[in-house]
C-alpha positions as CSV (number, residue, x, y, z in Angstrom):
1,M,106.1,115.1,114.6
2,E,104.3,113.3,112.3
3,E,106.1,111.0,110.1
4,T,106.0,112.1,106.3
5,N,107.0,108.9,104.7
6,K,103.4,107.2,104.9
7,I,102.5,105.4,101.7
8,D,99.1,105.6,100.6
9,P,97.3,102.0,101.4
10,D,95.9,102.1,97.9
11,Y,99.0,102.5,96.1
12,L,100.6,100.0,98.3
13,K,97.9,97.2,97.5
14,G,98.3,98.4,93.5
15,F,102.1,98.1,93.8
16,N,101.7,94.5,95.2
17,D,99.1,93.6,92.7
18,G,100.9,94.8,89.8
19,Y,103.9,93.0,90.8
20,I,102.1,89.8,91.1
21,I,100.1,90.2,87.9
22,A,103.3,90.9,86.2
23,Q,104.9,87.7,87.4
24,Y,101.7,85.5,86.4
25,E,99.7,87.4,83.8
26,P,102.4,89.4,81.6
27,E,99.9,90.4,78.9
28,L,97.4,91.6,81.3
29,S,100.2,93.6,83.2
30,E,101.1,95.1,79.9
31,K,97.6,96.2,79.1
32,L,97.4,97.8,82.6
33,S,100.5,99.7,82.1
34,K,99.0,101.5,79.2
35,I,96.1,103.2,81.3
36,E,96.5,106.6,81.9
37,A,96.9,106.5,85.5
38,V,94.5,108.8,87.8
39,S,94.4,107.0,90.9
40,P,96.9,105.8,93.3
41,R,95.9,102.0,92.8
42,I,96.5,102.2,89.2
43,L,99.9,104.1,89.6
44,G,100.9,101.4,92.2
45,M,100.1,98.7,89.8
46,Q,102.1,100.3,87.2
47,Q,105.0,100.9,89.3
48,G,104.9,97.2,90.9
49,R,105.3,95.9,87.2
50,E,108.1,98.2,86.5
51,Q,109.8,97.0,89.7
52,F,109.1,93.4,88.7
53,I,110.4,93.9,85.0
54,K,113.7,95.6,86.6
55,E,114.3,92.6,89.0
56,Q,113.8,90.2,86.0
57,L,116.3,92.1,83.8
58,K,118.7,92.1,86.9
59,E,118.5,88.3,87.2
60,K,119.5,87.9,83.5
61,L,122.6,89.9,84.1
62,P,126.0,87.7,84.3
63,N,127.5,87.1,87.7
64,W,130.4,89.4,87.1
65,L,128.1,92.2,86.5
66,K,125.4,91.3,89.3
67,D,128.1,91.7,92.3
68,K,129.6,94.8,90.9
69,P,129.1,98.0,93.4
70,T,128.2,101.2,91.9
71,P,131.0,103.6,91.5
72,D,131.5,106.0,94.7
73,R,132.0,109.6,93.3
74,T,132.5,111.0,96.6
75,N,136.0,109.2,97.1
76,N,137.2,110.1,93.6
77,P,137.6,113.7,93.1
78,S,136.7,114.8,89.5
79,K,139.0,116.5,87.3
80,D,137.6,119.9,87.7
81,Q,138.1,119.6,91.5
82,N,141.7,119.0,90.7
83,K,142.0,121.9,88.7
84,Q,140.9,123.9,91.6
85,I,143.4,122.5,94.0
86,D,145.9,123.2,91.8
87,K,145.2,126.6,91.0
88,E,145.1,127.5,94.5
């Protein structure tokens, strides 16, 4: 069975380039992000820039927010589920 999670090499190169450009040339990165993507390389560059920005925003969070785990909804039944249980 062939693996379906293969990433296009052009997309991957663009993603890495976009990340690095966002890190060292933010003005150029912003201009590249406004291009209407038609190729996997440009799309990768835009998403690489987005990833860099997300990581930068996360670094600026206070420590008490950085370590906070996301809520696990599977262990906490919702109110609607409790109503269903009570009706039975």
